[in-house]
C-alpha positions as CSV (number, residue, x, y, z in Angstrom):
1,X,-77.5,26.4,61.5
2,X,-80.2,26.5,58.8
3,X,-83.8,27.8,59.1
4,X,-86.6,28.0,56.5
5,X,-89.7,30.1,56.3
6,X,-92.5,29.4,53.7
7,X,-93.2,32.4,51.5
8,X,-95.7,31.2,48.9
9,X,-97.1,28.0,47.5
10,X,-98.7,27.7,44.0
11,X,-99.6,24.9,41.7
12,X,-96.2,23.7,40.4
13,X,-93.9,25.5,42.8
14,X,-93.3,26.5,46.3
15,X,-91.0,29.3,47.6
16,X,-89.2,29.5,50.9
17,X,-86.6,31.9,52.5
18,X,-83.7,29.9,53.8
19,X,-81.2,31.5,56.3
20,X,-77.8,29.8,56.9
21,X,-75.7,31.0,59.7
22,X,-72.7,28.7,59.1
23,X,-69.2,30.1,59.0
24,X,-66.6,27.5,57.9
25,X,-64.1,26.9,55.1
26,X,-64.5,23.2,55.1
27,X,-67.0,21.2,53.0
28,X,-70.3,20.0,54.6
29,X,-71.5,16.5,54.5
30,X,-72.9,15.4,51.1
31,X,-76.6,16.2,50.5
32,X,-78.9,14.6,47.9
33,X,-82.3,15.9,46.9
34,X,-85.1,14.2,45.0
35,X,-86.6,17.2,43.2
36,X,-85.8,20.2,41.0
37,X,-85.1,23.5,42.7
38,X,-83.7,26.9,41.9
39,X,-81.7,28.7,44.6
40,X,-81.2,32.5,44.4
41,X,-79.1,34.5,46.9
42,X,-80.6,37.5,48.6
43,X,-77.7,38.3,50.9
44,X,-74.2,36.9,51.4
45,X,-72.4,34.2,49.4
46,X,-71.2,30.6,49.7
47,X,-69.4,27.9,47.7
48,X,-71.1,24.8,46.2
49,X,-69.5,21.6,45.0
50,X,-71.5,19.3,42.6
51,X,-70.4,16.9,39.9
52,X,-66.8,17.7,40.6
53,X,-67.2,21.4,40.0
54,X,-66.9,24.1,42.6
55,X,-68.6,27.5,42.1
56,X,-69.3,30.6,44.1
57,X,-73.0,31.4,44.6
58,X,-74.0,35.0,45.3
59,X,-76.7,37.5,44.2
60,X,-75.2,37.4,40.6
61,X,-75.3,33.6,40.3
62,X,-78.1,31.2,41.1
63,X,-78.0,27.5,40.7
64,X,-80.3,24.7,39.6
65,X,-80.6,21.5,41.7
66,X,-81.6,18.3,40.0
67,X,-82.8,15.0,41.3
68,X,-80.1,12.6,42.6
69,X,-77.4,15.3,42.5
70,X,-74.8,15.1,45.3
71,X,-73.7,18.5,46.6
72,X,-71.6,19.9,49.4
73,X,-71.4,23.5,50.7
74,X,-68.8,25.8,52.2
75,X,-69.4,29.2,53.9
76,X,-66.0,31.0,54.1
77,X,-67.7,34.4,54.0
78,X,-70.2,33.7,56.8
79,X,-73.9,33.2,56.5
80,X,-76.3,33.9,53.7
81,X,-80.0,34.3,53.0
82,X,-81.4,32.6,50.0
83,X,-84.7,32.0,48.2
84,X,-85.5,28.4,47.4
85,X,-87.9,27.6,44.6
86,X,-89.0,24.0,44.5
87,X,-90.4,22.9,41.1
88,X,-92.7,20.0,40.4
89,X,-91.5,17.5,37.7
90,X,-94.4,18.7,35.5
91,X,-93.4,22.4,35.8
92,X,-89.8,21.5,35.1
93,X,-90.8,19.8,31.9
94,X,-92.8,22.9,30.9
95,X,-89.8,25.1,31.5
96,X,-87.0,22.9,30.3
97,X,-88.6,20.3,27.9
98,X,-87.4,16.7,28.1
99,X,-83.9,17.5,29.4
100,X,-83.8,15.7,32.8
101,X,-80.2,16.7,33.6
102,X,-78.7,19.7,31.9
103,X,-75.0,20.0,31.2
104,X,-74.6,22.9,33.5
105,X,-76.5,24.1,36.6
106,X,-75.1,27.7,37.1
107,X,-77.6,30.4,36.3
108,X,-76.5,34.0,35.7
109,X,-78.9,36.4,37.5
110,X,-79.0,39.7,35.6
111,X,-80.1,42.9,37.3
112,X,-83.7,42.6,36.2
113,X,-84.1,39.1,37.7
114,X,-82.4,40.3,40.9
115,X,-84.8,43.2,41.2
116,X,-87.8,40.9,40.6
117,X,-86.5,38.6,43.3
118,X,-86.2,41.5,45.8
119,X,-89.7,42.8,45.0
120,X,-91.1,39.4,45.6
121,X,-89.4,39.2,49.0
122,X,-90.5,42.7,49.9
123,X,-94.1,41.9,49.0
124,X,-94.2,38.7,51.2
125,X,-92.5,40.5,54.1
126,X,-90.0,37.5,54.1
127,X,-92.6,35.6,56.0
128,X,-95.9,33.7,55.5
129,X,-98.2,35.3,53.0
130,X,-101.0,37.2,54.6
131,X,-104.5,36.7,53.1
132,X,-105.0,40.4,52.4
133,X,-101.8,40.4,50.3
134,X,-102.4,37.2,48.3
135,X,-103.3,38.8,44.9
136,X,-100.3,41.1,45.0
137,X,-98.0,38.2,46.0
138,X,-99.5,36.0,43.3
139,X,-98.7,38.6,40.6
140,X,-95.1,39.0,41.8
141,X,-94.7,35.2,42.0
142,X,-95.8,34.9,38.4
143,X,-93.3,37.6,37.4
144,X,-90.6,35.7,39.3
145,X,-91.6,32.5,37.6
146,X,-91.5,34.1,34.1
147,X,-88.0,35.4,34.7
148,X,-87.0,32.0,36.1
149,X,-88.2,30.5,32.8
150,X,-85.9,32.8,30.9
151,X,-83.0,32.0,33.3
152,X,-83.5,28.3,32.9
153,X,-83.0,28.7,29.1
154,X,-79.3,29.1,30.0
155,X,-79.0,25.6,31.4
156,X,-81.6,23.7,29.3
157,X,-81.8,25.2,25.8
158,X,-81.2,21.9,24.1
159,X,-77.9,20.3,22.9
160,X,-74.9,22.6,22.8
161,X,-72.9,22.6,19.6
162,X,-69.5,20.9,19.9
163,X,-66.7,23.2,20.9
164,X,-69.0,25.9,22.4
165,X,-69.1,24.6,26.0
166,X,-66.8,26.4,28.3
167,X,-64.0,24.2,29.6
168,X,-63.7,23.5,33.3
169,X,-60.6,25.6,33.3
170,X,-62.6,28.6,32.0
171,X,-65.3,28.0,34.6
172,X,-62.7,28.0,37.3
173,X,-61.2,31.2,35.9
174,X,-64.5,32.9,35.9
175,X,-65.2,31.8,39.4
176,X,-61.9,33.3,40.6
177,X,-62.6,36.5,38.7
178,X,-66.1,36.8,40.3
179,X,-64.7,36.2,43.8
180,X,-62.2,39.1,43.2
181,X,-65.0,41.4,42.1
182,X,-67.2,40.4,45.0
183,X,-64.3,41.1,47.4
184,X,-63.8,44.5,45.8
185,X,-60.1,43.7,45.2
186,X,-58.2,46.7,43.9
187,X,-57.3,44.8,40.7
188,X,-61.0,44.2,39.9
189,X,-61.3,47.8,38.7
190,X,-60.1,46.9,35.2
191,X,-59.6,44.1,32.8
192,X,-55.8,44.2,32.6
193,X,-55.0,44.4,36.3
194,X,-57.6,41.6,37.0
195,X,-56.1,39.4,34.3
196,X,-52.6,40.0,35.8
197,X,-53.9,39.1,39.3
198,X,-55.3,35.8,37.9
199,X,-52.2,35.2,35.8
200,X,-53.9,34.9,32.4
201,X,-54.1,37.0,29.3
202,X,-56.8,39.7,29.2
203,X,-58.1,38.1,26.0
204,X,-58.6,34.7,27.6
205,X,-60.3,36.3,30.7
206,X,-62.6,38.3,28.5
207,X,-63.5,35.4,26.2
208,X,-64.1,33.0,29.2
209,X,-66.5,35.5,30.8
210,X,-68.5,35.9,27.6
211,X,-68.6,32.1,27.0
212,X,-69.5,31.1,30.5
213,X,-72.0,33.9,31.5
214,X,-73.1,35.3,28.2
215,X,-72.2,38.9,29.3
216,X,-69.0,40.9,29.1
217,X,-66.7,41.3,32.1
218,X,-67.5,45.0,32.2
219,X,-71.3,44.4,32.2
220,X,-70.9,41.8,35.0
221,X,-68.9,44.2,37.2
222,X,-71.6,46.9,36.7
223,X,-74.2,44.2,37.6
224,X,-72.4,43.7,40.9
225,X,-72.2,47.5,41.6
226,X,-75.9,47.9,40.7
227,X,-76.8,45.2,43.2
228,X,-74.9,47.1,45.9
229,X,-76.7,50.3,44.9
230,X,-80.0,48.4,45.4
231,X,-78.9,47.4,48.9
232,X,-78.3,51.1,49.8
233,X,-81.4,52.4,48.1
234,X,-83.5,49.8,49.8
235,X,-82.0,50.9,53.1
236,X,-83.0,54.5,52.4
237,X,-79.9,56.1,50.9
238,X,-80.8,59.7,49.8
239,X,-77.5,61.0,48.5
240,X,-76.8,59.8,44.9
241,X,-73.5,61.6,44.9
242,X,-72.3,59.7,48.0
243,X,-73.6,56.4,46.6
244,X,-71.8,57.0,43.3
245,X,-68.5,57.8,45.0
246,X,-68.7,54.8,47.4
247,X,-69.4,52.4,44.4
248,X,-66.7,53.8,42.2
249,X,-68.7,55.7,39.7
250,X,-67.5,59.0,38.2
251,X,-70.5,60.9,39.5
252,X,-74.2,60.4,40.2
253,X,-75.0,60.9,36.5
254,X,-72.7,57.9,35.7
255,X,-74.5,55.9,38.4
256,X,-77.9,56.9,37.0
257,X,-77.0,55.9,33.4
258,X,-75.6,52.5,34.6
259,X,-78.6,51.7,36.7
260,X,-81.0,52.7,34.0
261,X,-79.1,50.6,31.5
262,X,-79.3,47.5,33.7
263,X,-82.8,48.0,35.1
264,X,-84.7,50.5,33.0
265,X,-85.3,52.7,36.0
266,X,-83.5,55.6,37.7
267,X,-82.1,55.2,41.3
268,X,-84.8,57.6,42.6
269,X,-87.6,55.5,41.1
270,X,-86.0,52.3,42.4
271,X,-85.8,53.8,45.9
272,X,-89.5,54.4,45.8
273,X,-90.3,51.0,44.3
274,X,-88.3,49.1,47.0
275,X,-89.6,51.3,49.8
276,X,-93.2,50.3,49.0
277,X,-92.4,46.7,48.0
């Protein structure tokens, strides 16, 4: 079951909150869309198949949909809540140039883009924009759009030099590693045990991560933990010591350093920021 609520509409793009309550391991019927769109996950995760590639989509990984692309979905982890940004062809050309169909459609969502996404949703109340809040919403929508422009540089920067594209095997390997980290598998706590779990060398796993996502495996794992910290802070968590212990940090100082490194703000400041939208 899929429902959609309009959040904002501006010249060039429209934003909707899409909730999917499916729970199945099989693939859905093929879907084909006519426009450009970016899908960011707010809660949950699912799998997507397009152009023969399968990827896991979660709060750390968005995707770009292009006209005429055939895609299928699977929801082995239950439902999800996503933000759908539809782009007009003119805005797409502004962001991506003359590239009509980029070589890859996966977009790495760093912690700053994730925070901007959450602030935008908080400002809109995850429902239709109220007239009294239009200016504030407009500013946040602009910020989200600016960050999307940066994110789209990952998939449409121009021709990629020969030999630099990650192979499909590397993409599959990174997807498996991301799934282990998302599931909080015991082996995901370190590079060597994770490589052993995936039956590859630590060197290959580390290199594949950097080539595919542009960040190290360590930074990606911290990105996931910071996302979980935002969930708890938004829900009103007051004990940084408890939060640090639950997320596997040495202490609250370690948590604070990691959050500040990823977002430029302390957990306390983020709690206030998210509480007030």
